[in-house]
N, C-alpha and C positions, 0 to 999 in steps of 0.2 A: 423451786418446786412448781410454781404455776406455769413457767415456761416448759418444763418437762411434761406436765400434764397436757398443756396445749398441742405440743409437738406430738405426743402420743395420740391424742385425739385425732389430729390432722392425718396421721398415717393410718388410724383405723378407718377414717372416713374418705380417704384419698380417692377411692373409686366413684364416690358419690359427689365430690366436689368438682367445680368446673377447673379447667386448666388455667394457668396464669394468663391473664389478659382477657379472660371471659368471666361471665357471671350468669346467675339464673335470673330471668326477667319474665314477668307476667305479660304475656302477649294475648290479648282477648281475641283478636281476629288475624286470620292469615289470608293473604291474597293468594289464591291458586291460579297459576298461569301454566300454559303449555310451553313446549320448546320453542315455539314461534312468538312467545310473548303475548299471546292472546289471553285475555281475562277468561277464566272458567268459572271462579266461585269466590265467594267471601265466606270463609269457613269460621264459625263461631267456636272457640275453643273452651268457652266457659261451662262449668258444670255446677249443678245446684249444690249448695252448701247451706243447709238451714233455709233461711229466707233470702239468702244472697246467691249471686253467681260468681264463682271464682274462676279466674283465667288460668289456663295451663301455663306452667313455667316452661321456659325454654332456654337452653344454654346459648348465649348470643355474645358477640364481641363486647367487652366492657362498655359501659356508657361513657360518652364523651361529654361530660358535663362542663357547660360554660354558662355563666349568667352575665346579665347586663345588657346593654342595647345592641351589642354585636354578637349575641349568643346564637343568632341565626346562621352565623358563618360556620358553626360547628354542628355536624350531624353524626349520628350513629351509623355503624357499618351495616348496611341492608336491613336496618330495623329503625323505627322511630315513631313518633306520634303522626296523627294524620295531617297535621300542618306540614311537615316535611315530605312525608310519603305521598300524599295526594294533594297538596296545596289547598286544603280545607281550613278555612279560618275558624277560630273559637267562636266568633260572633260575627255579625253582618257589619260591624263597624269598618271604616275605611282603614283605620289603623291595623286592625286584626287582618283585614284582607291583604294588605300590603306586606305584613310580616309573614303571613302563610305563603305568599308569593316568592318572598326572598328565601324562605326555609325550603320550599319546594325546589327552586333553582339550585340551591346548594346541594340538596339530595340527588338530583338528577346529575349534577356535575361530578359527584363522587361516583355514582354508578358508571357514568361515562368513563372516568379515569380508570376505575377498577376493570371494566370490561376491555379498554385498551391495553392496559398492563397485562391481563391474563386473558388474551385473545382465544386461546384454546379451551376456556372453561365455558361449556355450553349453558350452564346455568346462569352464570353472569350475562352471557349474550342474550338469554331469554328476557331477563330482567331489563336489560337495555332496550330490547325491542318492545317491551311492555311500555316504555316511556316514549321512544321515537315513533311508535305508531299510534301513540296516544290512546292506548287501550286502557289506561288508568282511568279514563273518564267514565268507562262502563261501570266501574265499581259504585258510582253514585246511583246508579239505577237498580242495583241489586237489593232484593227485599230486606237483607239483613243490614243494610247501610245505615238506616235509621237507629238501630240498636247500637252500632259502633259509634255513630255520632253523638249519642247520648252520653257517652263516657268520656269525661273530660280528660283531654289529652291521651286518648285511646291509642296504645301501641299496636302497630302492624308490622308484619314481615312477610316473606314470600315463601312459597312452596311451590316446586314444580309439580304438575299433575302426575300422580302415579309414584311419587318418591316420598320418603319420609323425611 
């Protein structure tokens, strides 16, 4: 009976649920870039809810959760926290700086591999250029960066300017 009820619920909600291999994830900030990979904006997706700000949920590839000392070797597909996406450490300690550098290299390597595999995908090429042109460094100068930085493990993803 419980399985039948769950199956029935799933089919009623099918249009609202992410496809297999995807999940809904709160992404507080989007890095807006143009087709050339140039940084345009750091968009805050949060909206007030009572006394808190709640990040908008996006359907993203399922989280690649890995723990332990080698967790830096696994990154999420085109989204992750600022250590991976921007190479920003949690703290100023040398250990955290080293970890963020490893995470960032892993993220960039994945972007490069995806862009190589899907060479006709203009959006992936734009994200690649965001890194090869070192446009990502401009994010740190954006007025909203400090708000992003205050969120422990803040998730970020990308949006091409003018697209949804």
